[in-house]
N, C-alpha and C positions, 0 to 999 in steps of 0.2 A: 732159596729152594731151587735145587737142580734135580730134574728127573731124567735119568738116563733111560730113554725109551728103548733104544736098541740094546744097550748094555753090553756091547761088544759085537763080534762078527755074527751076522745072521746066518742061519742054516739055509740050505737050498729051499726047503719047504717053506720057511718063513718068508724068504725072498719072493717066492711065487705067490704066496697068499697076500703079501703086501702089494705086489704089482697088480694083482687082480682087484684088490680093494681100492687101490689108488685110481685105477681105471674107472671103477664103478662110482667112486665119489666124484671124479672129474665129470662123468656123464650127468650125475645128479646136479652138479653146479652149473653145467651148461644148460640144462633144461629148466632150471629154477632161477629166475633173475632177482627174486626178492631179497629182503634183508635177512630172512630166515630160510632154512633149507630142511625139508623133511627127510628123515632117515627111518628105516623100518627094522625092527628086531625080528627074530625067527617066528614069533607069534603074529607077525604082521601088525604089531602095535606101532604107531607113528611116534617118533621122537623128533621134535622140532629144535634145531640148533641154530645159533647165529651163523650167518654166512662166513664170517671171519674164522669161526671155529672149524667149520667144514673145510675151508681152504687150508688152514693150518694142518688139519688131519690129512689132507691130500698131500701136502708137502712132506710131512713126517713119513707117510706110507711110501712115497716115491723115494725118499732117502733110504729107507729100510730095504726097499726092493733093489736098490743099487748097492746094498751092503755097507752103507755109510752109517756110523753110529750117530745118534741124535740126542741132544740135550735140550730141554725146554727150561728157559730161565725167565721169570717174570721181569718186566721192564723196570719195576721199582726195586728189584733185588740189589743189595749192596755187595760188591765183590771185593775180595782182597786183591792186592797187586799180583799175587801168584795166579789167582783164578783169571784175572784179566789177561795176564801174559799167556796162559794156556789157551784162552779163547782166541787171542790174536796170533797165536803160534809164534811168539817172540819171547825173548828172555825177560825176566822180572826187572833187571836193571834198565832195560830198554823202556819198559812201561813206566818206570819211575822217572826216567828222563823225559818221556812224553808228558807225564803229569806236571813235572816241574817247569816245562816249557809252555804249559797252558794248552797243549794240544787236546787233552782229555780232561773234562771236569772231574773233580774229586773233592772229598772233604776229609778232614782229619778227625779221628776218634782217638783222643789222647795223642799218641805219637804215630798211630797207624793210619795209613791212607785207605779210604774206601771209595770205590768207583761204582756209580750207578750203572746197571746193565744198559739202560737207555743211552747214557753218555758214551759208553763203549761202542754201542751199535752206531751211534751218530758219527763217531770218529772213524769206524770201519767203513761206513758208507761214503764218507767224505774222502777217505784215503783211496777207495776203489775208484771214485769219480776222477780224482787227480791222476791215478795210474792210467785210466782209460784215455783221458785227455792227452797225457804225455805219449802214450802209444800211438794215438791218432796223429799227433803232431809229427812223431818220428816217421810214421808211414807216409804222411804228406811230403815231408822233406826228402825221403828216399825216392818217392815217385817223381818229385820235382827235379831231383838230380839225375834221374834216369837210371838209378841203381836197382830198381825193382821192376 
């Protein structure tokens, strides 16, 4: 299940509303440190949501305020190789190579490969950590050589 929250470019009015709402949710999160967070509807009825849900809402609103399309995918969702490629912003053949090299966990359904969204996220986070470490090392070497 994928829910396109932004569904494409946001209008200026949507961006402003999302920015205001993100700011308000951020302030609520700052002032409530518990596992749940109270939100209020127009009739001032309280809605208590898990802190993680409020944080996710803040992130979605911040992305919408910046005009970035947002998709929400459950961690247990199984993705096709094309969907995985789209999320990683790489080609499908590259994803298949990563799967066959054991970089990303997958399972076969008949002859089709299926990737758990959680496995894809773990790969992406690991890849970003490696990239950051490589950039830090390059910066260190550049400074050590006096080139920076």
